[in-house]
N, C-alpha and C positions, 0 to 999 in steps of 0.2 A: 731691429738690425737686419738689413737686407743681405741676401745671399747671392753670390755670383756663381752660375752653374755652367759647366763645360761638358758637353756630350760629344764623345769621340766615336764616330761611326766608321767601321771598316767597309770597304767596297764589297760587292757581291762576287761570287765565284767567276774566275776568268778561265780562258783556254789554258793558260800556263798553270793555274791551280789544278785544273783537271788532269793535266799531264805530268804533274810533279816537277815542274821546272821552276827555277829561281828567277823571279821577275826583276826585282830591283827597280830601276827607272825605265825598263823597256815598256813600251806602250801597248800592253796586251788588252784584249777585248773581253767583255763580259760574255759568258755562255748564256743560254736560255735560262738555265738554273739561276744564274747570277741576276738576270733581269727579274725573275720571279721573286727571288729573295728580297730584292729592293722593294718590290711592290708590297710584299707581306709586311716589311718593316715600317712602311710609312705611317699607318695608324698609330702604332706604338710610339714612334718618335714624335708624332704630332702632339701627343699628350704632354710632352715637355714644354710645348709652347715656345719654341725658339724665336728670337727676334731677327736672327740673321743665320744664313747657311754659308759656310765657306768650304770650298773643295780644293783638293790637290788638282793640279792641271793635267795630271795623267788621265787618260781616257777612262780607265776602269772606275776611278773615283768620280770623275766628272759626270759620267753617264749614271752612276748609282745616285749621286746627288741630284741629278736632273729629274729622276723619277719623283723624288720628294718635292722639288721645286715646282714641277708641273701640277702637283696635286695640292699646292698651297699658295699662299700669297707672300711667303717669306722671301725677303730679298736674298738673292743668290749671287755669289761672286767666287772667283777662282784665285788661288794663291800658290805659287810654285814652291813656297817654303813648306808646304804640306806633302811634298813628294816623298815617296818611299826611299829607303836607304839606297844609295848608289853602291851596288855590289861589284862594280868594276868587271874584272875578267870572269867573274862567276855568273854573270847574268846570262840567262838562256840555257844554263846547264842544269842537269839533275844533280841531286846530292851525290849520287854514285860517281858521276863524271867529275865533280869537284874533288871528291875523295881520292879518285885515281890520279889526278894531276897534282893535287896539293894534299898529300896524306896528312891527316891530323889537323890541318888548318881550320876546317869548318867547325870542329868541336872546340878548338881554341877560340874561334870567333864567337861561338855561342856563349862562351863563359867569360868573355872579357869585352866589356862595352867600350873600351878604349882602343881596341885592335880593329883595323880595317882590312877587308879583302884587298888583294892587289889591284890597284887602280880605283879603289872605292873609298868609302867613308866609314868612320866609326859611329856607333850609335850615340855616343856623347855629342858628336857633331850634329847628328840628325836632331837630337833633342834641343840643342842650342838654337838652331834655325827656326824650329817650330815654336820654341818658347818666345822668340822675338815677336812672332805674329800674335800669340796669346796675350803678350803684354800690350800690344796695340789694341786688341779687341777689348781687353779689360778697361782701358781708358775710354774707348768708344761706347761700350755698352755696360757700364757699371751696374751691378745688382740685377742683371737679367741673364737669360739663358742663350748661349751660343752653341750651334751645332756645327761640328767640323766633320767633313767626310774625307777620310784619309786611308792609311795603310797599316797593316798589322805591325810591322817593324817600327814605324814611326810612333804609333799609338803606345806601344809598350815602352819605348824609350822616353817619350814625353811624359807619360804617367810616372815612371820611375823618377824622373828629374823633378817634376812638380811636387811629388810627395816628399822629396828630399832624402830618398833612399841612398845610402852609400853606394857608390858605383860598383863595388864588388858584389853587391846584393841585387843588382838589376836583373840578372838571369833568373831570379826567384819568381818573377811574374811570368805566368804562362802566356801562350799566344792568344790572339784574338781570332775567333772564327769569322768566316765570311758573313758580312752584313750584321754582325753583332756590335754592340756598343759598350762603352765604359763611361761612367758618370763621375765627375769630380765637382766638389762644391767648396766654396770658402766664403767666410764673412767679409763683407766690404769694409768692415771696421774690426778691430781686434788684432789678433796675432798674424792675420794674413795667410795662415797655412791652409794648404789644400787638404781636403778630406775625401777619401774614396768612398763613394756611395754605392756603386755597383761596378762589377768587372766582368766583361765578356758576357753580357746579358743579350738575350735575343729570343726570337720565336722561330719555330719551324713550320713548314707547310708545304 
């Protein structure tokens, strides 16, 4: 019985990560540390032997994925459904700035995946658009390994959704560190349920 494997890889450190600002769908750039993180991750990710690499169209993910693509012969494409959560009016602000303008809302958002920042989207919406892509890849590459390069918020939302966690329990999953990955696997026959193999795995260097 074959297994279909999904490897979800977060982009490397960006200038916004380094300065503590909320990125959302702003197109921030990798720092030199971020580029180095991507290079260190390539050998470990190559051992998963992915048949395709799909990246968010935001530069930080696209550049991270490009490091892997340049070191391998794995087909590489971009899909905007892997974009990070749209944080609306919060994008570009620090947590302190958000708390000063919208007191209490950031904590509320962290604990309710159905709630969206002003002008933004909820994590359940993020998971739904990413799941659409996963379904297409499942049909295209059954029983194989697919590598997705995306964003921390999207990865935690998608993993929560694919595992069938009740929405109130989504906040129980911790964040994903820069250039770390999460692995899900499921049988191509049987109950079709996803199983969590590793979460927020990575290397430092």
